[in-house]
C-alpha positions as CSV (number, residue, x, y, z in Angstrom):
1,X,-33.8,60.4,83.5
2,X,-33.0,63.5,81.6
3,X,-33.6,63.6,77.8
4,X,-30.7,65.4,76.1
5,X,-32.8,66.1,73.0
6,X,-35.5,67.8,75.2
7,X,-32.9,69.8,77.0
8,X,-31.4,70.9,73.6
9,X,-34.5,73.0,72.9
10,X,-34.2,74.9,76.2
11,X,-31.1,76.5,74.8
12,X,-31.3,79.8,73.1
13,X,-31.6,79.9,69.3
14,X,-28.0,81.2,68.9
15,X,-26.7,78.5,71.2
16,X,-28.4,75.8,69.3
17,X,-26.9,77.0,66.0
18,X,-23.4,76.9,67.5
19,X,-23.9,73.4,68.7
20,X,-25.0,72.2,65.3
21,X,-22.1,74.0,63.6
22,X,-19.6,72.3,66.0
23,X,-21.2,68.9,65.2
24,X,-20.8,69.4,61.5
25,X,-17.2,70.4,61.9
26,X,-16.5,67.3,64.0
27,X,-18.2,65.0,61.4
28,X,-16.2,66.7,58.6
29,X,-12.9,66.3,60.5
30,X,-13.5,62.6,61.1
31,X,-14.3,62.1,57.4
32,X,-11.1,63.7,56.3
33,X,-9.0,61.6,58.7
34,X,-10.6,58.5,57.3
35,X,-10.0,59.4,53.6
36,X,-6.4,60.9,53.7
37,X,-3.7,58.2,54.1
38,X,-1.2,58.5,56.9
39,X,2.4,59.4,55.8
40,X,4.8,56.4,55.4
41,X,7.9,56.4,57.5
42,X,11.2,56.7,55.6
43,X,13.1,53.4,55.4
44,X,15.6,52.8,58.0
45,X,19.2,51.8,57.2
46,X,18.4,48.0,57.5
47,X,15.4,48.3,55.3
48,X,17.6,50.1,52.7
49,X,20.0,47.2,52.7
50,X,17.1,44.8,52.2
51,X,15.9,46.8,49.2
52,X,19.3,46.8,47.6
53,X,19.6,43.0,48.1
54,X,16.2,42.5,46.5
55,X,17.3,44.7,43.5
56,X,20.4,42.5,43.1
57,X,18.4,39.3,43.1
58,X,16.0,40.7,40.5
59,X,19.0,41.7,38.3
60,X,20.3,38.1,38.6
61,X,16.9,36.7,37.6
62,X,16.8,39.0,34.6
63,X,20.2,37.9,33.4
64,X,19.3,34.1,33.8
65,X,17.9,32.1,30.7
66,X,14.2,32.8,30.0
67,X,11.6,30.1,30.3
68,X,11.4,29.7,26.5
69,X,15.2,29.2,26.3
70,X,15.0,26.5,29.0
71,X,12.2,24.8,27.1
72,X,14.3,24.7,23.9
73,X,17.2,23.2,25.8
74,X,15.0,20.5,27.3
75,X,13.2,19.8,24.0
76,X,16.4,19.6,21.8
77,X,16.7,16.4,19.7
78,X,18.8,14.6,17.2
79,X,16.8,14.2,13.9
80,X,18.4,10.8,13.4
81,X,16.9,9.4,16.6
82,X,14.0,11.7,17.6
83,X,10.6,10.1,18.3
84,X,7.3,11.3,16.9
85,X,6.0,12.6,20.2
86,X,8.8,15.1,20.6
87,X,8.2,16.6,17.1
88,X,4.4,16.8,17.7
89,X,4.9,18.5,21.1
90,X,7.1,21.1,19.4
91,X,4.3,21.9,17.0
92,X,4.7,19.8,13.9
93,X,1.6,18.2,12.4
94,X,1.2,14.4,12.9
95,X,1.0,13.6,9.1
96,X,4.3,15.5,8.5
97,X,5.9,13.6,11.4
98,X,4.7,10.3,9.8
99,X,6.3,11.3,6.4
100,X,9.5,12.2,8.2
101,X,9.7,8.8,10.0
102,X,9.1,7.0,6.7
103,X,11.8,9.1,5.0
104,X,14.3,8.3,7.8
105,X,13.4,4.6,7.7
106,X,14.4,4.6,4.0
107,X,18.0,5.2,5.1
108,X,18.3,9.0,5.1
109,X,20.9,10.5,7.5
110,X,20.2,14.1,8.7
111,X,23.2,16.3,9.3
112,X,21.3,19.5,9.8
113,X,17.8,20.9,10.1
114,X,17.8,21.8,6.4
115,X,18.1,18.0,5.6
116,X,14.9,17.5,7.4
117,X,13.2,19.9,5.0
118,X,13.6,17.3,2.2
119,X,10.7,15.4,3.7
120,X,7.6,15.3,1.5
121,X,5.1,17.9,2.5
122,X,7.5,20.0,4.7
123,X,7.8,23.7,4.3
124,X,10.5,26.3,5.1
125,X,8.4,27.4,8.0
126,X,8.6,23.8,9.5
127,X,12.4,23.8,9.2
128,X,12.6,27.3,10.8
129,X,10.4,26.2,13.7
130,X,12.6,23.1,14.4
131,X,16.0,24.6,13.8
132,X,16.5,25.9,17.3
133,X,15.9,22.4,18.7
134,X,18.1,20.4,16.4
135,X,21.3,18.9,17.9
136,X,22.9,16.5,15.5
137,X,25.1,13.8,17.2
138,X,28.8,13.6,16.5
139,X,28.5,10.3,14.7
140,X,26.2,11.9,12.1
141,X,28.4,15.0,11.5
142,X,30.6,13.4,8.8
143,X,31.4,15.6,5.9
144,X,29.5,15.0,2.7
145,X,32.6,13.7,1.0
146,X,33.2,11.1,3.8
147,X,29.5,10.2,3.7
148,X,29.6,9.5,0.0
149,X,32.7,7.4,0.5
150,X,31.0,5.5,3.2
151,X,27.9,4.9,1.1
152,X,30.0,3.6,-1.8
153,X,31.8,1.2,0.5
154,X,28.4,-0.1,1.8
155,X,27.2,-0.6,-1.8
156,X,30.4,-2.5,-2.6
157,X,30.0,-4.7,0.4
158,X,26.4,-5.5,-0.5
159,X,27.5,-6.3,-4.0
160,X,30.1,-8.7,-2.7
161,X,27.5,-10.4,-0.5
162,X,24.9,-11.0,-3.3
163,X,26.2,-13.4,-5.9
164,X,25.7,-12.2,-9.5
165,X,22.8,-13.9,-11.2
166,X,23.7,-15.8,-14.4
167,X,21.6,-14.7,-17.3
168,X,19.5,-17.4,-19.0
169,X,19.0,-15.5,-22.2
170,X,19.7,-17.3,-25.5
171,X,23.2,-16.5,-26.7
172,X,22.6,-17.6,-30.3
173,X,19.5,-17.4,-32.5
174,X,17.0,-20.0,-31.3
175,X,13.6,-20.6,-32.9
176,X,10.8,-20.7,-30.3
177,X,7.3,-22.1,-31.2
178,X,5.0,-19.2,-30.4
179,X,2.0,-21.5,-29.9
180,X,3.6,-23.8,-27.3
181,X,6.2,-21.6,-25.4
182,X,5.3,-20.5,-21.9
183,X,6.3,-17.2,-20.4
184,X,9.5,-18.6,-19.0
185,X,10.7,-19.8,-22.4
186,X,9.6,-16.5,-24.1
187,X,11.7,-14.5,-21.6
188,X,14.8,-16.3,-22.7
189,X,14.6,-14.4,-26.0
190,X,16.8,-11.3,-25.9
191,X,14.5,-8.2,-25.8
192,X,11.6,-10.1,-24.3
193,X,10.7,-9.4,-20.7
194,X,7.8,-10.1,-18.4
195,X,5.4,-7.6,-20.1
196,X,6.0,-8.8,-23.6
197,X,5.9,-12.5,-22.7
198,X,2.6,-12.1,-20.8
199,X,1.1,-10.1,-23.7
200,X,2.0,-12.8,-26.2
201,X,0.3,-15.5,-24.1
202,X,-2.8,-13.5,-23.5
203,X,-3.2,-12.6,-27.2
204,X,-2.6,-16.3,-28.2
205,X,-5.5,-17.3,-25.9
206,X,-7.8,-14.7,-27.4
207,X,-6.9,-15.7,-31.0
208,X,-7.1,-19.5,-30.4
209,X,-3.5,-19.8,-31.6
210,X,-1.1,-18.2,-34.1
211,X,-1.0,-19.4,-37.7
212,X,1.7,-16.9,-38.7
213,X,4.5,-15.2,-36.7
214,X,3.5,-11.9,-38.4
215,X,0.4,-11.9,-36.1
216,X,2.7,-11.0,-33.3
217,X,2.9,-7.5,-34.8
218,X,-0.8,-7.1,-33.7
219,X,0.7,-6.7,-30.2
220,X,1.9,-3.1,-30.1
221,X,4.8,-3.7,-27.8
222,X,6.4,-6.4,-30.0
223,X,8.9,-5.0,-32.5
224,X,9.6,-6.5,-35.9
225,X,13.2,-7.4,-34.9
226,X,11.8,-10.0,-32.5
227,X,10.0,-12.0,-35.2
228,X,13.2,-13.9,-36.3
229,X,13.2,-15.7,-32.9
230,X,9.7,-17.2,-33.4
231,X,8.3,-20.0,-35.5
232,X,4.9,-21.7,-36.1
233,X,4.6,-25.4,-36.7
234,X,3.4,-26.6,-40.1
235,X,0.1,-27.8,-38.6
236,X,-0.7,-25.4,-35.7
237,X,-3.4,-26.4,-33.3
238,X,-5.9,-23.6,-34.0
239,X,-9.1,-23.3,-32.0
240,X,-12.1,-22.5,-34.3
241,X,-15.4,-20.8,-33.5
242,X,-18.6,-22.2,-34.9
243,X,-20.2,-18.9,-35.9
244,X,-23.7,-20.5,-36.2
245,X,-23.7,-21.7,-32.6
246,X,-21.2,-19.5,-30.7
247,X,-22.5,-17.1,-28.0
248,X,-22.3,-13.3,-28.2
249,X,-19.4,-13.3,-25.7
250,X,-17.4,-16.0,-27.6
251,X,-17.7,-14.0,-30.9
252,X,-17.1,-10.6,-29.4
253,X,-14.0,-11.7,-27.5
254,X,-12.1,-12.7,-30.7
255,X,-9.6,-10.0,-31.8
256,X,-10.8,-10.1,-35.4
257,X,-14.6,-9.7,-34.7
258,X,-15.8,-6.3,-33.5
259,X,-18.8,-5.6,-31.3
260,X,-20.9,-4.3,-34.3
261,X,-20.0,-7.3,-36.4
262,X,-21.0,-9.6,-33.6
263,X,-24.5,-8.0,-33.3
264,X,-25.0,-8.0,-37.1
265,X,-23.9,-11.7,-37.5
266,X,-26.2,-12.9,-34.8
267,X,-29.1,-10.9,-36.2
268,X,-28.5,-12.3,-39.7
269,X,-28.5,-15.9,-38.3
270,X,-31.7,-15.2,-36.4
271,X,-33.5,-13.8,-39.5
272,X,-32.1,-16.0,-42.3
273,X,-30.7,-19.1,-40.6
274,X,-27.2,-20.5,-40.5
275,X,-24.3,-19.3,-42.6
276,X,-23.3,-22.2,-44.9
277,X,-19.9,-21.2,-46.2
278,X,-17.4,-18.4,-46.8
279,X,-19.1,-17.0,-49.8
280,X,-22.4,-16.7,-47.9
281,X,-20.7,-14.9,-45.1
282,X,-19.0,-12.5,-47.5
283,X,-22.4,-11.9,-49.2
284,X,-23.9,-10.6,-45.9
285,X,-21.6,-7.6,-46.1
286,X,-20.7,-7.9,-42.4
287,X,-17.0,-8.5,-43.2
288,X,-14.8,-7.3,-46.0
289,X,-12.8,-9.8,-48.0
290,X,-9.6,-8.6,-46.2
291,X,-11.2,-9.1,-42.8
292,X,-12.5,-12.5,-43.8
293,X,-9.1,-13.6,-44.9
294,X,-7.7,-12.9,-41.4
295,X,-10.7,-14.5,-39.8
296,X,-10.9,-17.6,-42.0
297,X,-8.5,-19.8,-40.0
298,X,-10.6,-19.3,-36.8
299,X,-14.2,-19.9,-37.9
300,X,-16.2,-23.0,-38.8
301,X,-19.7,-23.3,-40.2
302,X,-20.7,-26.8,-38.8
């Protein structure tokens, strides 16, 4: 079998060069054909029609609503009936949705997106974000004037349904024993409500009973005009404190004995023994004579 490579060397030197040159040209031509793309044929008449049809379809798609507009239409809501999930999906924060639902539950009617902005914690940006989605129902589109008329009618109907409560206040001046009256009796006095009646009962318990109606003025919320409605029996039942045996808490809880006076009194008794009488107590210097006059009806020495 002949070897082409061996025969190649039998050619003359000039022939071999020619063969190599031809081979290089052939390789170069093949490479060019592989790199350069072939020319595309011009479209035929049918293909032109197909391209025009495609252009018209694209134009129709461009003129149709965008995806965002379709989402707005599908997510539109009436603020008077919308649920929390719809508002959250649009982008409102859950805590703001909760405030809105509480506000609506209180009886608020929304006639526009601006009305929603009255919710606690809402901003103008929240209203602007929701405005494209708001579609208020026809039944909620009443004019403000009609709405007020409707609200007044509802108030009038509620007033008719609830019978008017008869006042149990005294119509003429009536003396009330400040040491025996309960809060219900005290509230029958004109000008005395729940707070004043409860304050009187609490102070009476701390004192151990009133020996004068003027002591009511110790209570800051009791005005002097109310004193004419009260009386104290000639022999009031006053609870007295034995200062020689009373505990720190019992002494300190009395309105007429301060914390410092309580400490000083107990220390005196511990060092010098029991206090025998009013003059001995005054001599201790713990109380002034004026303070002792106020305290005298409430202390005992045996």
